[in-house]
N, CA, C and O of each residue as an XYZ file, in Angstrom:
220
protein
N      -4.827    -10.572     50.255
C      -5.454     -9.749     49.288
C      -4.578     -8.847     48.394
O      -4.534     -8.774     47.166
N      -3.758     -8.045     49.535
C      -2.953     -7.156     48.953
C      -1.601     -7.544     48.176
O      -0.817     -6.810     47.575
N      -1.576     -9.124     48.410
C      -0.458     -9.569     47.586
C      -0.890     -9.906     46.147
O      -0.168     -9.994     45.154
N      -2.250    -10.081     46.246
C      -2.800    -10.512     44.627
C      -3.051     -9.112     43.936
O      -3.022     -9.102     42.705
N      -3.316     -7.829     44.666
C      -3.150     -6.833     43.992
C      -2.311     -6.546     43.398
O      -2.428     -6.134     42.244
N      -0.933     -6.709     44.159
C       0.252     -6.318     43.808
C       0.740     -7.016     42.623
O       1.576     -6.487     41.890
N       0.171     -8.396     42.355
C       0.619     -9.285     41.270
C      -0.182     -8.781     39.961
O       0.225     -9.145     38.858
N      -1.290     -7.966     40.068
C      -2.100     -7.866     38.830
C      -1.208     -7.032     37.852
O      -1.501     -7.258     36.678
N      -0.181     -6.115     38.030
C       0.748     -5.787     37.082
C       1.527     -6.701     36.365
O       1.675     -6.815     35.148
N       2.070     -7.425     37.427
C       3.026     -8.510     36.629
C       2.189     -9.328     35.475
O       2.568     -9.515     34.319
N       1.127     -9.709     35.988
C       0.284    -10.849     35.247
C      -0.311     -9.840     33.690
O      -0.630    -10.329     32.606
N      -0.306     -8.684     33.987
C      -0.919     -7.992     32.769
C       0.348     -7.884     31.744
O       0.211     -7.860     30.520
N       1.564     -7.826     32.404
C       2.912     -7.507     31.534
C       3.164     -9.023     30.959
O       3.574     -9.136     29.803
N       2.926    -10.170     31.747
C       3.082    -11.124     31.285
C       2.163    -11.786     30.013
O       2.443    -12.550     29.089
N       1.031    -11.157     30.409
C      -0.084    -11.659     29.441
C       0.316    -10.824     28.189
O       0.123    -11.385     27.110
N       0.864     -9.521     28.163
C       1.175     -8.806     27.027
C       2.374     -9.522     26.075
O       2.380     -9.515     24.844
N       3.297    -10.085     26.874
C       4.381    -10.565     26.058
C       3.791    -12.006     25.589
O       3.996    -12.257     24.401
N       3.264    -12.747     26.149
C       2.524    -13.935     25.644
C       1.788    -13.735     24.481
O       1.818    -14.578     23.585
N       1.054    -12.599     24.381
C       0.041    -12.236     23.164
C       1.333    -11.909     22.118
O       1.310    -12.452     21.013
N       2.269    -11.168     22.413
C       3.172    -10.755     21.435
C       3.868    -11.909     20.726
O       3.995    -11.933     19.502
N       4.328    -12.896     21.566
C       4.749    -14.130     21.156
C       3.975    -14.872     20.415
O       4.338    -15.287     19.314
N       2.581    -15.174     21.042
C       1.762    -15.610     19.929
C       1.420    -15.532     18.594
O       1.226    -16.434     17.779
N       1.356    -13.904     18.439
C       1.191    -13.117     17.333
C       2.306    -13.582     16.094
O       2.030    -13.959     14.955
N       3.636    -13.421     16.720
C       4.716    -13.501     15.983
C       4.766    -14.952     15.651
O       5.256    -15.100     14.531
N       4.456    -16.010     16.185
C       4.379    -17.258     15.787
C       3.408    -17.538     14.776
O       3.650    -18.201     13.767
N       2.274    -17.008     15.071
C       1.327    -17.337     13.898
C       1.511    -16.504     12.540
O       1.191    -16.909     11.423
N       2.051    -15.341     12.829
C       2.500    -14.599     11.584
C       3.519    -15.447     10.672
O       3.395    -15.636      9.462
N       4.632    -15.955     11.565
C       5.559    -16.825     10.894
C       5.202    -18.235     10.367
O       5.797    -18.880      9.503
N       4.155    -18.556     11.039
C       3.576    -20.015     10.276
C       2.747    -19.642      8.948
O       2.770    -20.332      7.929
N       2.008    -18.446      9.105
C       1.135    -17.937      8.025
C       2.198    -17.827      6.903
O       2.039    -18.446      5.851
N       3.123    -17.160      7.088
C       4.030    -16.843      5.974
C       4.733    -17.866      5.312
O       5.119    -17.810      4.144
N       4.933    -19.082      6.327
C       5.588    -20.305      5.620
C       4.486    -21.142      4.849
O       4.820    -21.902      3.940
N       3.299    -21.001      5.195
C       2.465    -21.841      4.404
C       2.059    -20.938      3.114
O       1.851    -21.531      2.056
N       1.943    -19.555      3.164
C       1.900    -18.935      1.947
C       3.173    -19.068      0.769
O       3.135    -19.022     -0.460
N       4.164    -19.231      1.616
C       5.461    -19.244      0.583
C       5.373    -20.884      0.123
O       5.799    -21.086     -1.014
N       4.954    -21.893      0.743
C       4.972    -23.282      0.243
C       3.988    -23.181     -0.741
O       4.300    -23.789     -1.765
N       2.768    -22.548     -0.786
C       1.809    -22.544     -1.717
C       2.159    -21.902     -2.864
O       1.754    -22.333     -3.944
N       2.969    -20.769     -2.782
C       3.485    -19.976     -3.914
C       4.550    -20.981     -4.640
O       4.669    -20.951     -5.865
N       5.338    -21.895     -3.811
C       6.363    -22.601     -4.773
C       5.765    -23.630     -5.328
O       6.333    -24.169     -6.277
N       4.620    -24.084     -4.912
C       3.815    -25.185     -5.424
C       3.290    -24.706     -6.882
O       3.484    -25.292     -7.948
N       2.596    -23.525     -6.675
C       2.053    -22.871     -7.991
C       2.872    -22.488     -8.783
O       2.433    -22.410     -9.931
N       4.104    -22.156     -8.622
C       5.388    -21.972     -9.514
C       5.764    -23.024    -10.272
O       6.014    -23.013    -11.477
N       5.802    -24.152     -9.339
C       6.409    -25.670     -9.990
C       5.376    -25.962    -11.012
O       5.724    -26.117    -12.182
N       4.199    -26.042    -10.680
C       3.004    -26.249    -11.500
C       3.183    -25.315    -12.885
O       3.321    -25.904    -13.957
N       3.181    -24.218    -12.853
C       3.322    -23.080    -13.836
C       4.692    -23.595    -14.694
O       4.627    -23.605    -15.923
N       5.565    -23.895    -14.211
C       6.951    -24.395    -14.765
C       6.632    -25.359    -15.751
O       6.990    -25.349    -16.929
N       5.800    -26.345    -15.062
C       5.488    -27.742    -15.743
C       4.592    -27.106    -17.187
O       4.881    -27.332    -18.362
N       3.588    -26.370    -16.733
C       2.975    -26.014    -18.052
C       3.554    -25.403    -19.081
O       3.199    -25.496    -20.256
N       4.567    -24.689    -18.598
C       5.312    -23.939    -19.733
C       6.154    -24.824    -20.309
O       6.182    -24.762    -21.539
N       7.011    -25.819    -19.675
C       7.592    -27.044    -20.522
C       6.830    -27.768    -21.308
O       7.296    -28.112    -22.394
N       5.535    -28.146    -20.948
C       4.918    -28.665    -21.715
C       4.328    -28.190    -22.861
O       3.887    -28.968    -23.706
N       4.257    -26.711    -23.010
C       3.942    -25.925    -24.097
C       5.086    -26.092    -25.131
O       4.815    -26.484    -26.266
N       6.529    -25.763    -24.715
C       7.350    -25.723    -25.426
C       7.845    -27.170    -26.251
O       8.583    -27.260    -27.232
N       7.222    -28.148    -25.550
C       7.777    -29.445    -26.301
C       6.519    -29.862    -27.179
O       6.701    -30.573    -28.168
N       5.278    -29.439    -26.841
C       4.254    -29.753    -27.681
C       3.863    -28.587    -28.829
O       2.949    -28.790    -29.628
């Protein structure tokens, strides 16, 4: 029982770092998705501008 109580701070420390790593990975994935979406929108807008110049 004393061994388990001694491991609680270590488990809390590990859980904290796991949460931080999960948060950073989620933030990076979200940023990448947003960047890809903005690139697609930009590409479509460039296509519209080129069509207006020709016509």
